[in-house]
C-alpha positions, 0 to 999 in steps of 0.5 A, a space after each residue: 879316153 874313158 872308153 878306150 881305158 874301159 876296153 884296156 881294162 876288159 882286156 886285161 881282166 880277159 887275159 888274167 882269166 885266160 892264164 888262170 885257166 890255162 894255170 888250173 888245166 896244168 894242174 890238172 894234168 900234172 894230176 893226171 900225170 903223177 896218178 898215171 905214174 903211180 898206177 904204172 908202178 904198181 903194175 911194174 911191182 906186180 910183174 916183178 914180184 911174179 918173175 921173182 917168185 918164178 925165178 925163185 922156183 926155178 932156182 929151187 929145182 936147179 939145186 934140187 937137181 944138182 942134189 940129185 945128181 950128187 946122190 945118184 953118183 954117190 949111191 952107185 959108187 956105194 952100190 945102191 939101187 938109183 931107179 927111183 932117183 933117175 925117174 925123179 930126175 926125169 920128172 924134175 926136168 919136165 917140172 923145169 920145161 913146164 915152168 916156162 908156160 906160165 899159163 899154167 904156172 901155179 907157186 902152190 902146185 911147184 911149192 908141193 912139188 919141191 916139198 916132196 923132192 926135199 922129203 925123197 932127198 932127205 930119205 936118200 940121205 939116210 940111205 947113204 948112211 946106211 949103205 956107207 956103214 954096211 961098206 965101211 966107208 971111212 969118215 973121209 968119204 963123208 967130208 968129201 960129200 960135206 965139201 960138195 954140199 958146201 960148194 953147192 950152197 955157194 953155187 946156190 948164193 951165187 944163182 941167187 945173186 943172179 936172180 936179183 941182178 935179173 929182177 933189177 934189169 927186167 924191171 928196168 926193161 919193162 919200164 922202158 919198153 912200156 914207155 917206148 911203145 906209147 904213140 904220140 899225137 902231134 900237131 894237133 889242130 881242131 876246126 869248126 864245120 858248119 851245117 853246110 859243110 864250111 870248115 873254119 880253122 884258127 882255134 877260135 869259132 862262134 857257137 852258131 857256126 859249129 855243127 861238127 868239130 874236126 880234131 887232126 893230128 899226126 902220129 909221130 913214128 915209133 919203131 917199138 909200137 906194134 904195127 896194127 889197128 889201133 883205137 883212138 878216143 877223143 875227149 872234148 871237155 867244155 869250160 867247166 870240165 864237162 865231157 861232150 857226148 851223144 850217145 846217138 852220135 858215137 860216144 860212148 865210154 872206155 877204160 883208163 887206169 882202171 877207171 870208166 872215162 866218157 869219150 866224145 867220139 873214137 876213131 880205128 886207126 891202122 898204125 903204120 909208123 909213117 907220121 900219118 894223119 888222123 881225123 876224128 869228128 864229133 857232132 854236137 847233135 843240136 846241143 849249142 856250145 857255151 862260150 869259153 875255151 874247150 880242152 881236147 884230149 886223145 887217148 890210146 892203148 892206155 896212154 894219153 897220147 895228145 891234148 889241145 884246146 879251142 875256144 868258142 866265143 
């Protein structure tokens, strides 16, 4: 009876220890998910700020274009020359087209151009006033122009409201696309391969019978993800949290959320969106594995796409 009680006590102790390890792993996972979310939010803020900046520039150019049309029409009525304004209008349209090419975009350059256009528009206001005086344009004509300007300001405000709405929609769409394009590793299993090539499954293995580890999982279909070659990074963490690695057998490092992480092994996979099965092998390189529970992590394209575990006893 004493011996059986000791066995029961030992089992309880092991069970509590296993629960504690699982709890710790869950806490670590929650931390990494929270950290990854914060990094993604920061990136989204940068994208949103850039988009809003470009849209603001476009709004200014559209506003200047409308003011140019008004001044060209007004000066023509007054009998003045509009050649320089037409030339400026053509250049402004070129600037609006070039704004679509983000690789050549420069906020300072466009702000400088906008100031130049606004300076010319202000000069034309003076020219128009002089033409009116010379031709004896009545005060009612000036009132008509003011009404047009007021209408233009209303259009500018409406356009600014549209820009704000577009920015919100763009941020929401970017978040949805980023999340939707992430791959997902399903049904992850870890099998032990002996030096003689015999493979064992079940998730619990003796250290002396492990020469290699074969990690298998299936890639869930994803219509949003691109069908191309994708790098899969496998990380195997021992019971102390250290990553198993052997540079001589293919281990290395990769960047995830701006940080360098060590991987145990990697595999290039041609994603076909067909629920395909993926195998990644890791050879321990003659280093014995300690007893305890090991964690498995799989990364691809900046996302942690799957996880699992196995036990060495």
